[in-house]
ZAKELUM-479509 format. One record per residue (C-alpha): x negated, z negated, y negated; residue in one letter. Coordinates in steps of 0.25 Angstrom, whole numbers. Each point is the difference from the previous one (the first is absolute). Example, Ala and Ser with C-alpha at 12.3 -4.5 7.8 and 13.67 -1.06 7.14 Angstrom:
<recs>
REC      c1      c3      c2   r
REC     -49     -31      18   A
REC      -6       2     -14   S
</recs>
This chain:
<recs>
REC      c1      c3      c2   r
REC    -353    -368    -528   M
REC       0      -4      16   P
REC     -13       8       3   F
REC      -8      -6     -12   L
REC       4     -15       5   S
REC      -3       4      14   F
REC     -14       5      -5   I
REC      -2     -13      -7   Q
REC       5      -9      11   R
REC      -9       7      10   N
REC     -12      -1      -9   T
REC       2     -14      -3   A
REC       2      -4      15   Q
REC     -14       8       2   T
REC      -6      -8     -11   L
REC       5     -13       6   G
REC      -7       3      13   I
REC     -12       5      -7   Y
REC      -2     -13      -8   W
REC       2      -9      13   V
REC     -11       8       7   L
REC      -8      -1     -13   V
REC       1     -15       1   R
REC      -4      -1      15   I
REC     -11      11       0   T
REC      -9      -3     -11   V
REC      -2     -14       2   P
REC      -3       3      15   I
REC      -9      11      -4   A
REC      -8      -8     -10   I
REC      -2     -11      10   L
REC      -4       9      11   T
REC     -11       6      -9   E
REC      -4     -13      -4   L
REC      -1      -5      14   L
REC      -8      13       4   S
REC     -10      -2     -10   R
REC      -2     -14       3   M
REC      -3       4      15   G
REC      13      -7       5   V
REC       7      13       5   V
REC     -14       4       8   K
REC       0     -15       6   A
REC      15       1       5   V
REC      -1      14       5   A
REC      -5      -5      14   P
REC      14      -6       2   A
REC       8      13      -1   F
REC     -11       7       9   A
REC       7      -2      14   P
REC      12       6      -6   V
REC      -6      12      -8   M
REC     -10       3      11   N
REC      12       2       9   L
REC       5      11      -9   V
REC     -13       5      -4   G
REC       0      -5     -15   L
REC     -11      -7      -8   P
REC       4     -15       0   P
REC      -1      -1     -15   E
REC      13       8       0   L
REC       6     -12       8   G
REC       3      -7     -14   L
REC       7      12      -6   A
REC       9       0      14   W
REC       3     -15      -2   L
REC       3       2     -15   T
REC      10      12       4   G
REC       6      -7      10   M
REC       4     -12      -9   L
REC       1       8     -13   V
REC       4      14       3   G
REC      -7      13       0   I
REC      -2       1     -15   W
REC      -8     -13       2   G
REC      -9       5      10   A
REC      -3      14      -6   I
REC      -8      -5     -13   P
REC     -10      -8      10   L
REC      -3      12      10   V
REC     -12       7      -7   F
REC      -4     -13      -7   T
REC      -2      -6      13   L
REC      -7      11       8   V
REC      -7      12      -7   P
REC       7      13       0   I
REC     -12       7       5   S
REC       0      -8      13   S
REC      15       3       3   L
REC       6      12       7   S
REC      14       6       1   I
REC       2      -6      12   A
REC      -4     -14      -5   D
REC      10       1     -12   I
REC      10       6      11   T
REC      -1     -12       8   V
REC       0      -9     -10   F
REC      12       5      -7   S
REC       7       0      13   A
REC      -3     -15       1   L
REC       6      -4     -13   I
REC      12      10       2   L
REC       4      -7      12   F
REC      -1     -15      -6   A
REC       1      -3     -14   H
REC       6      -9     -10   G
REC       5      -9      12   L
REC       4     -12      -8   P
REC      11       8      -7   I
REC       3      11      10   E
REC       2      -9      11   Q
REC       8     -10      -7   K
REC      10      13      -3   I
REC      -1       2      15   I
REC       3     -14       4   Q
REC      13       0      -9   K
REC       5      11      10   A
REC      -1      -8      11   G
REC     -13       3       8   P
REC     -10     -11       1   G
REC     -12      -1     -10   M
REC     -11      -2      11   I
REC       4      10       9   A
REC       2      11      -9   T
REC     -13      -4      -8   T
REC      -8       0      13   V
REC       5      14       5   L
REC      -3       6     -15   R
REC     -15      -6       0   I
REC      -2       3      15   A
REC       7      14      -1   G
REC     -10       4     -12   G
REC     -12      -6       8   L
REC       4       8      13   L
REC       2      13      -8   Y
REC     -13      -1      -8   A
REC      -6      -2      13   F
REC       4      11       7   I
REC      -1       9     -13   L
REC     -14      -4      -1   H
REC      -4       4      14   H
REC       7      12      -1   V
REC      -8       4     -13   L
REC     -13      -5       5   A
REC       1       7      13   A
REC       3      13      -6   T
REC      -7       0     -13   G
REC      12       3      -8   W
REC       0      -5     -14   L
REC     -15      -4       0   S
REC      -3       7     -13   A
REC      -3     -10     -12   P
REC      13      -4      -7   V
REC       4       8     -13   A
REC      11      -8      -7   P
REC       9       7     -10   V
REC       1     -13      -7   W
REC     -11     -11       0   L
REC       6     -13      -4   P
REC     -12      -7      -1   M
REC     -15      -1       5   S
REC     -11     -10      -1   A
REC      -8      -1     -13   T
REC     -10      -9      -6   P
REC       6      -2     -14   D
REC      11      -8      -3   W
REC       5       9     -12   S
REC      -1      13      10   D
REC       8      -9       9   Y
REC      11      -4     -10   A
REC       2      14      -4   W
REC       1       6      15   G
REC      11     -12       2   L
REC       7       5     -12   A
REC      -1      15       4   E
REC       6      -4      14   T
REC      11      -7      -6   M
REC       3      12      -8   V
REC       0       9      11   W
REC       9     -10       8   M
REC      10       1     -11   L
REC       0      15       1   L
REC       1       1      15   I
REC      12     -11       0   L
REC       8       8     -11   V
REC      -3      13       7   T
REC       4      -5      14   L
REC      12      -7      -6   S
REC       6      13      -6   W
REC      -4       8      12   G
REC      10      -9       9   L
REC      10       1     -11   E
REC       0      16       0   I
REC       1      -1      15   L
REC      11      -9       0   R
REC       8       8     -11   V
REC      -3      13       7   T
REC       5      -5      14   G
REC     -13       3       6   L
REC      -1     -15       3   M
REC      14       0       8   A
REC      -4      13       8   L
REC     -15      -6       4   M
REC       8     -13       5   M
REC      10       9       7   K
REC     -11       7       7   A
REC      -6     -14       4   L
REC      11      -4       9   S
REC      -4       7      13   P
REC     -14      -5      -2   V
REC       5     -15      -2   L
REC       9       2      13   R
REC     -13       1       7   L
REC      -5     -12      -6   A
REC      12      -8       6   G
REC       7       0     -13   I
REC      13       6      -3   S
REC      14      -1      -9   G
REC      -1      -7     -13   E
REC     -13      -6       5   A
REC      -6      13       0   G
REC       5       3     -14   H
REC      -5     -11      -6   L
REC     -14       1       7   T
REC      -1      13      -6   A
REC       3      -6     -14   I
REC     -11     -10       3   G
REC      -9      11       5   L
REC       1       8     -13   F
REC       3     -10     -10   L
REC      -7     -13       5   G
REC       4     -13       7   I
REC       5      -6     -13   S
REC      12      11       1   Y
REC       1       2      15   G
REC      -1     -15       5   A
REC       8      -4     -13   G
REC      12       9       5   L
REC      -2      -6      14   L
REC       2     -14      -6   I
REC      14       5      -4   R
REC       3       6      13   E
REC      -5     -11       8   A
REC       8     -10      -8   R
REC      12       8       4   S
REC      -3       2      14   G
REC       1      15      -1   A
REC     -13       2       7   V
REC      -5      -6      13   A
REC     -11     -11      -1   P
REC      -9       8       9   R
REC       3      12      -8   Q
REC      -3      -7     -13   I
REC     -14      -5       7   F
REC      -4      14       4   L
REC       3       6     -13   S
REC      -8     -11      -8   C
REC     -12       1      11   V
REC       0      17      -4   F
REC       0      -3     -14   M
REC     -11     -10       1   G
REC      -8      11       7   F
REC       4      11     -10   A
REC       7      -1     -13   H
REC      -1       5     -14   S
REC      -8      11       7   V
REC       1      10     -13   I
REC      -6     -10     -10   E
REC     -10      -7       8   D
REC      -5      13       8   T
REC      -3       7     -14   I
REC      -7     -13      -6   V
REC      -9      -1      13   V
REC      -2      16       1   M
REC      -5      -1     -15   S
REC     -12     -10       5   L
REC      -4      12      10   G
REC       9      -4      13   A
REC       4      11       9   N
REC      15       3       0   L
REC       2       2      15   H
REC      -8     -15       3   G
REC       9      -7     -10   V
REC      13       7       2   L
REC       2       9      11   T
REC      -7     -10      11   G
REC       6     -11      -6   R
REC      14       5       1   L
REC      -3       3      14   L
REC      -5     -12       3   F
REC      12      -7      -6   A
REC       9       8       8   V
REC      -7      -2      13   A
REC      -3     -15      -2   A
REC      15      -3      -5   C
REC       4       7      13   S
REC      -8      -9       9   A
REC       4     -13      -8   I
REC      15       6       2   A
REC      -2       1      14   A
REC      -6     -15       2   L
REC      12      -5      -9   L
REC      10       6      10   R
REC      -6      -9      11   R
REC      -1     -13      -9   L
REC      11      -9       3   P
REC       8      -4     -13   D
REC      -4     -14       1   E
REC     -15       4      -2   A
REC       2      10     -10   F
REC       9      -9      -9   F
REC     -10     -11       2   A
REC     -13       8      -3   Q
REC       4      13      -7   M
REC      12      -1      -8   F
REC       7     -12      -7   R
REC      14      -1       1   L
REC       1     -14      -7   R
REC      -8       5     -12   Y
REC      11      13      -1   M
REC      12     -11       2   A
REC      -7      -8     -12   A
REC      -2      13      -8   E
REC      15       3       2   R
REC       4     -13      -6   R
</recs>
């Protein structure tokens, strides 16, 4: 039956993704716990202090931030409450940290995909990291000035926390992996339901006016909306095809990739960080407003940038020509 085979295919794809995450997350989590018990994390934490102080976070979370940028959100999540006691974190802290990793995570993989669409890897990577730090900086100061979200964090899901016993740690890690699987399967089927019912298409259509404010229009706007909801692998992956055909202008491709870098997988990623205690408006509403405003400003700068400078620093025409061949 077609429906049964569709279920099996979707579940198999989710399990494949999950297995990749397990092979990455478990060794990193165990290594981090070992280094923490040896005092290495405490020793290197001061190296992250300048950046973490900038956004009002404990320096120990710098290691989770770095892991998130290199591995992905699922690599950072098991480390948060291992590195810093949950009792010392507020909702504001988790919201600001979540904003950091939502902007820039899994960079080696995601930025390689973006590069294949044409935009320069260095330029878009710097924009993602700088954009995340700027938004987290603004968010931290707004929350600190207003006192909003100053209550202790109360996560719906506690991935892991510091424990003196290795057997308890192993049990906690196993529980985290089980919850990760359940969350992935639920999100996977939730997205499929949105697609099948047509709600996803309606949401993408409703975004068109917003994306035009960011300087993104036409086919680039449609592909950006796909990346916004489904992730860079989908949005930028389709942009690669359009870039090769020449159907989308290079500056539109660049803007689309920058916007997706600031905001993508907004359903799945937002639910995950909210389960840790992050605030919806801080990690979604504010991030989307920032993405629109920042991309609008970047679009204005690009209009004034000569083609020679744009194609030398921001977009790789030679790379695209090689891809076409």
